[in-house]
Each structure stands twice: as C-alpha cells, then as structure tokens.
C-alpha positions as CSV (number, residue, x, y, z in Angstrom):
1,M,-16.3,-0.7,4.0
2,K,-15.8,0.6,7.5
3,F,-12.4,1.7,8.7
4,I,-11.7,1.4,12.4
5,R,-8.4,3.0,13.4
6,G,-7.3,1.9,16.9
7,I,-8.6,-0.8,19.2
8,Y,-10.2,1.9,21.4
9,N,-12.7,2.6,18.5
10,L,-14.1,-0.9,18.5
11,K,-17.7,-0.7,19.8
12,E,-20.4,-3.2,20.7
13,Q,-21.7,-3.2,17.1
14,H,-18.4,-4.5,15.9
15,R,-18.6,-7.7,18.0
16,G,-19.3,-11.0,16.1
17,C,-17.3,-11.4,12.9
18,V,-15.3,-13.5,10.5
19,L,-11.7,-12.3,11.0
20,T,-8.3,-12.6,9.4
21,I,-5.1,-11.0,10.6
22,G,-2.0,-10.1,8.6
23,N,0.1,-7.5,6.8
24,F,-1.7,-8.0,3.4
25,D,1.1,-6.1,1.8
26,G,0.2,-5.6,-1.9
27,V,-3.2,-7.2,-1.4
28,H,-2.1,-9.7,-4.1
29,R,-4.1,-12.4,-5.8
30,G,-3.5,-14.8,-2.9
31,H,-5.0,-12.3,-0.5
32,Q,-7.9,-11.6,-2.8
33,A,-8.7,-15.4,-3.0
34,L,-8.6,-15.5,0.8
35,M,-11.0,-12.6,1.0
36,A,-13.4,-14.3,-1.4
37,E,-13.4,-17.4,0.8
38,L,-14.0,-15.4,3.9
39,I,-16.8,-13.5,2.3
40,A,-18.5,-16.8,1.5
41,E,-18.0,-17.9,5.1
42,G,-19.4,-14.6,6.4
43,R,-22.5,-14.9,4.3
44,K,-23.0,-18.5,5.5
45,R,-22.8,-17.3,9.1
46,N,-24.5,-14.0,8.5
47,L,-21.5,-12.2,9.9
48,P,-19.3,-9.3,8.7
49,V,-15.8,-10.0,7.3
50,V,-13.2,-8.0,9.2
51,V,-9.5,-7.6,8.3
52,M,-7.1,-6.7,11.1
53,L,-3.7,-5.2,10.2
54,C,-1.0,-3.2,11.9
55,E,0.6,0.2,11.2
56,P,3.5,0.2,11.1
57,Q,3.9,-3.4,9.9
58,P,5.6,-5.3,12.9
59,L,9.0,-5.8,11.2
60,E,9.1,-2.0,10.4
61,L,9.1,-1.4,14.1
62,F,11.6,-4.1,15.0
63,A,13.9,-4.1,12.0
64,G,13.7,-0.5,10.7
65,D,15.4,-0.1,7.3
66,K,16.2,-3.8,7.3
67,A,12.5,-4.7,7.1
68,P,11.0,-6.0,3.8
69,A,10.2,-3.2,1.3
70,R,6.7,-1.9,1.6
71,L,4.5,-2.6,-1.4
72,T,1.4,-0.7,-0.3
73,R,0.7,2.1,2.2
74,L,-2.3,1.9,4.4
75,R,-4.5,4.0,2.0
76,E,-3.7,1.7,-0.9
77,K,-4.4,-1.4,1.2
78,L,-7.8,0.0,2.1
79,K,-8.6,0.7,-1.5
80,Y,-7.8,-2.9,-2.6
81,L,-9.5,-4.5,0.4
82,A,-12.7,-2.5,-0.3
83,L,-12.6,-3.7,-3.9
84,A,-12.3,-7.3,-2.6
85,G,-15.6,-6.8,-0.7
86,V,-14.4,-6.7,2.9
87,D,-16.9,-5.3,5.4
88,A,-14.4,-3.6,7.8
89,V,-10.7,-3.1,8.5
90,V,-9.3,-2.7,12.0
91,C,-6.0,-0.9,12.0
92,V,-4.0,-1.5,15.2
93,R,-1.3,0.9,16.1
94,F,1.7,-1.4,16.4
95,D,4.2,0.1,18.9
96,R,6.3,-1.3,21.8
97,R,3.4,-1.0,24.2
98,F,1.1,-3.1,22.0
99,A,4.0,-5.6,21.2
100,A,4.4,-6.1,25.0
101,H,0.9,-7.6,25.4
102,S,0.9,-11.3,26.2
103,A,-0.5,-13.7,23.8
104,Q,-3.2,-14.6,26.2
105,S,-4.3,-11.0,26.6
106,F,-4.3,-10.6,22.8
107,I,-6.8,-13.5,22.6
108,S,-9.0,-12.7,25.6
109,E,-9.1,-8.9,25.4
110,L,-9.0,-8.3,21.7
111,L,-10.3,-11.4,19.9
112,V,-12.9,-12.4,22.4
113,D,-14.0,-9.3,24.4
114,K,-13.6,-6.6,21.7
115,L,-14.4,-8.6,18.6
116,N,-16.2,-11.7,19.8
117,V,-14.7,-13.5,16.8
118,K,-16.5,-16.5,15.5
119,F,-14.2,-17.6,12.7
120,L,-10.5,-16.8,12.4
121,A,-8.2,-17.4,9.4
122,V,-4.4,-16.9,9.9
123,G,-1.3,-18.4,8.4
124,D,0.0,-21.5,10.2
125,D,3.2,-19.5,10.9
126,F,1.3,-16.6,12.5
127,R,3.0,-15.5,15.7
128,F,1.7,-12.9,18.2
129,G,2.1,-11.6,21.7
130,A,5.2,-10.6,23.6
131,G,8.3,-12.6,22.6
132,R,6.2,-14.2,19.8
133,Q,4.7,-16.6,22.4
134,G,1.4,-17.1,20.6
135,D,1.1,-19.4,17.6
136,F,-1.5,-21.3,15.6
137,L,-1.8,-24.1,18.2
138,L,-2.5,-21.6,21.0
139,L,-5.3,-20.1,18.8
140,Q,-6.8,-23.5,18.2
141,K,-6.9,-24.2,21.9
142,A,-8.4,-20.8,22.6
143,G,-11.0,-21.4,19.9
144,A,-12.0,-24.6,21.6
145,E,-12.3,-22.7,24.9
146,Y,-14.1,-19.6,23.7
147,G,-16.1,-21.0,20.9
148,F,-14.6,-19.8,17.7
149,E,-13.3,-21.8,14.7
150,V,-9.7,-21.4,13.6
151,I,-8.4,-22.3,10.1
152,S,-5.0,-22.0,8.4
153,T,-4.9,-19.9,5.3
154,Q,-3.7,-21.9,2.3
155,T,-0.9,-21.1,-0.1
156,Y,-2.1,-19.9,-3.5
157,C,0.0,-20.7,-6.6
158,D,0.2,-19.5,-10.2
159,G,1.8,-21.8,-12.6
160,G,3.3,-23.8,-9.7
161,K,4.8,-20.8,-8.1
162,R,3.6,-19.4,-4.8
163,I,1.9,-16.1,-4.8
164,S,3.3,-14.0,-2.0
165,S,4.4,-10.5,-1.1
166,T,8.0,-11.7,-1.2
167,A,7.5,-12.9,-4.8
168,V,6.1,-9.5,-5.8
169,R,9.2,-7.8,-4.2
170,Q,11.5,-10.1,-6.1
171,A,9.7,-9.4,-9.4
172,L,10.0,-5.6,-8.7
173,A,13.7,-6.0,-7.8
174,Q,14.2,-7.6,-11.2
175,D,12.3,-4.8,-12.9
176,D,9.7,-7.4,-14.1
177,F,6.6,-5.3,-13.8
178,A,4.6,-7.8,-15.9
179,Q,5.3,-10.6,-13.4
180,A,4.5,-8.2,-10.5
181,Q,1.2,-7.4,-12.1
182,Q,0.5,-11.1,-12.7
183,L,1.0,-11.8,-9.0
184,L,-0.8,-8.7,-7.7
185,G,-3.8,-8.9,-10.1
186,H,-3.3,-5.2,-10.7
187,P,-0.4,-3.0,-11.9
188,F,2.2,-2.0,-9.3
189,S,1.8,1.7,-8.5
190,I,2.7,4.3,-6.0
191,S,0.1,6.9,-4.9
192,G,0.0,9.9,-2.8
193,R,-0.7,13.6,-2.5
194,V,1.5,16.0,-4.5
195,V,3.6,18.2,-2.1
196,H,5.8,21.3,-2.7
197,G,9.4,20.5,-3.6
198,D,12.4,22.7,-4.2
199,A,11.3,23.5,-7.8
200,L,14.7,22.3,-9.1
201,G,13.0,20.5,-12.0
202,R,11.3,23.6,-13.1
203,T,14.6,25.6,-13.1
204,I,16.2,23.0,-15.4
205,G,13.2,22.7,-17.8
206,F,11.6,19.6,-16.4
207,P,9.0,20.5,-13.8
208,T,8.0,17.6,-11.6
209,A,5.2,16.6,-9.2
210,N,6.7,15.4,-5.9
211,L,5.2,12.5,-3.9
212,P,6.7,11.6,-0.4
213,L,7.1,7.8,-0.4
214,R,6.3,7.4,3.4
215,R,7.8,4.0,3.5
216,T,10.6,2.7,5.7
217,V,11.9,0.8,2.6
218,T,10.8,1.2,-1.0
219,P,10.7,-1.8,-3.4
220,V,11.9,0.1,-6.5
221,K,14.5,2.8,-7.2
222,G,15.6,4.4,-10.4
223,V,14.1,6.2,-13.4
224,F,10.9,4.8,-15.0
225,A,8.5,5.4,-17.8
226,V,5.2,5.8,-16.0
227,E,1.5,6.5,-16.4
228,V,-0.2,8.9,-14.0
229,L,-3.8,8.3,-13.0
230,G,-6.2,10.6,-11.2
231,L,-5.8,13.7,-13.4
232,G,-8.6,13.0,-15.9
233,E,-10.3,10.1,-17.7
234,Q,-7.1,8.9,-19.5
235,P,-3.7,8.1,-18.0
236,I,-1.0,10.6,-18.7
237,P,2.5,9.3,-19.7
238,G,5.5,10.6,-17.8
239,V,9.0,10.0,-16.5
240,A,9.5,9.4,-12.8
241,N,12.6,9.3,-10.6
242,I,12.3,7.3,-7.4
243,G,15.2,7.7,-4.9
244,T,17.1,10.3,-3.0
245,R,18.4,12.6,-5.8
246,P,22.1,12.2,-5.1
247,T,23.2,14.9,-7.5
248,V,21.6,17.6,-5.3
249,K,22.6,15.7,-2.1
250,G,19.0,14.7,-1.3
251,L,18.4,12.7,1.9
252,R,14.7,11.8,1.8
253,Q,13.4,9.1,-0.5
254,Q,10.7,10.5,-2.8
255,L,9.0,10.1,-6.2
256,E,9.3,12.9,-8.7
257,V,7.2,12.6,-11.9
258,H,7.5,14.8,-15.0
259,L,4.4,14.7,-17.2
260,L,4.9,14.4,-21.0
261,D,3.0,17.0,-23.1
262,T,0.9,18.1,-20.1
263,H,1.1,21.2,-18.1
264,M,-1.1,21.6,-15.0
265,N,-0.8,22.6,-11.3
266,L,-0.8,19.4,-9.4
267,Y,-0.1,20.7,-5.8
268,G,-2.5,19.0,-3.4
269,R,-3.8,16.5,-6.0
270,H,-3.9,12.8,-5.2
271,I,-2.4,10.9,-8.0
272,E,-1.4,7.3,-8.7
273,V,1.8,6.6,-10.6
274,V,1.9,3.2,-12.5
275,L,5.4,2.0,-13.3
276,K,5.6,0.7,-16.8
277,Q,9.3,0.2,-17.6
278,K,12.6,0.9,-16.0
279,I,14.8,3.3,-17.9
280,R,18.0,3.3,-15.7
281,D,19.3,3.3,-12.2
282,E,19.4,6.5,-10.2
283,Q,22.9,8.0,-10.4
284,R,24.9,11.0,-9.2
285,F,26.0,13.5,-11.8
286,A,28.9,15.9,-11.7
287,S,26.8,19.0,-12.4
288,L,23.2,20.1,-12.9
289,D,23.9,20.5,-16.6
290,A,24.9,16.8,-16.8
291,L,21.7,15.9,-14.9
292,K,19.6,18.1,-17.3
293,E,21.2,16.4,-20.3
294,Q,20.5,12.9,-18.9
295,I,16.9,13.8,-18.1
296,A,16.4,14.9,-21.7
297,K,17.6,11.5,-22.8
298,D,15.3,9.8,-20.3
299,V,12.3,11.8,-21.7
300,V,13.2,10.6,-25.3
301,T,13.4,7.0,-24.0
302,A,10.0,7.3,-22.4
303,R,8.5,8.9,-25.5
304,Q,9.7,6.0,-27.5
305,F,8.2,3.6,-25.1
306,F,4.8,5.3,-25.3
307,G,5.1,5.7,-29.1
308,L,4.9,9.5,-28.8
309,K,6.5,11.8,-31.4
310,T,9.2,14.2,-30.3
311,P,7.7,17.7,-30.2
312,V,9.3,20.1,-32.7
C-alpha cells in the first residue's frame, strides 16, 4: 500500500482511481466491508482503490478537547487499511487554510485535477468545503459534469445494531471490550513507541514502559489488565494505567504499562497494548506509599485475570 502525505505529493501516476473519503476512525467492520466493495469495483474498472483522510480529524481542529475520542492514530489506521487491501492512502493536512477552500475548488482542484477520480463513495451526510457548503447532492452534480460516479456508503449492522465509530466509543466507555472487538473486527489496542518517563514506577518497585497517547481525546481511562504485543512471538501480560497520573500531579495523558514476570529494556521499541479488562478508575492517592500499595493490589487482580500464580 502506498502512503501519500500531503496533496502536494500527488503525482500524475496517482490520477484515475476509485476513491472514498472519511475519518475511518477504528477501521471497524463497516469500514472493512466498504473497502471490500471498493476493491471489487476497482478490479472491475482496473483502477486503484484510494482512501483519503485528514490529520487531524476535522472535529479535532474545530472542537479541540470536545471532539469525539480518537480510536486510532494515523499509523494504526494505515495498518488496518493495508490489511483491508487498499492500494493507497492520501493523508490531507487539515488546517484552517485547507478548511477555507471552497467546495467547488475541493472538487475541481483535488478530486478532478489531482486525482481524476472515476468512482467516489462517501456517506450521504458528508460535508466539505468552507462553511460545510459541499454536500452529497453537489458531488452528484459534479460527477455528472466531470464524468465520475458517486454512490452513498451504506450502513452496516450487526444483530440489528449499526456498526459505527460512535458505537465503538460507547462500548469502550462502558468497559465492554468484547463488544468493542465485535464491532471493530479486532481487539481494541493502543500502540506507539516507548519513551523515557520520570522513572517513578521503577523507584516504587513497578517499572513501566511509557507511551505518549498523542490524541486530543482518549476513549479509555483507568487501570487495565492488558496484553503487550511486539516483544516476541507471544503476548506478554501486564497492568496499564491510562490517564494523567493525578497522584504525582501529571498533566499529559499517557499510557504506562508494567509487564508481569518480564524484565527487558523497552526504550525505543514499538509496542501494541491490547486492553483485556478494566480493573479500576484512575484515582489520586494521598501519598506514594498509598499508590504503591494500590498498584500491588492491581497486579494481583491482573495476575488472577490471566491465571498466573503469585511469585514467591
């Protein structure tokens, strides 16, 4: 799969495609079904399937911390879109300047001149251009004028319930990871590169690997039993805290994971943390000793969840 970051990197060889535009947050089963349909359409037309998405997601620019919680960062989206069989992803830098483009220039300059789109699939509530002037009807008119077909993406359901990024966020808010996995088609996880922290965990006997969340809003907070992937053939069980660490007056949201029965240097490693079960909410403790005591209890809870014996 090709990754094209920025409209300015679109070249002549990228013209002519089957295209869809959206956030594709989570790349859930509805998104995956859409990709399968577009791939079939692309084969029929002998054209590549291209996904266009924006970074940041538009509401993250306009609404800030009031935006919907982000399920997947760009790197995670690219992984799942590649698995779905997409040929290329175009990532548009969504800023005030891009948002100020008229709906007509979005169509003529980007869809027609840059991409020469032949088949376009978007939701019937898709809006674009300055002031959200552009809509599905305008795209249909443009398709008739410029010679590309426009279809509305259908809603996908599971057991009569709509599969959507919103439904995944609701499942995660209720700590229902089984339901989230059912909607996503894969376990919910958070991935990233381990960075240096303040080594507080090590000083109180529970060393942790620190992942910056790099999200405006995160969909989960608290303490969880987790499995860590990317450190060997088998997942490694652990305990993770996701939040701001109020006991030590933390400000930045981050994920800290303590591996059970495993000791290794993780700095710089890229890991994936799969949430298995919520243990408790994040809370502020009166002292580091009280925090250490609670973490010890969390470790016991996680060990019980994974069926691990307590070390002597």
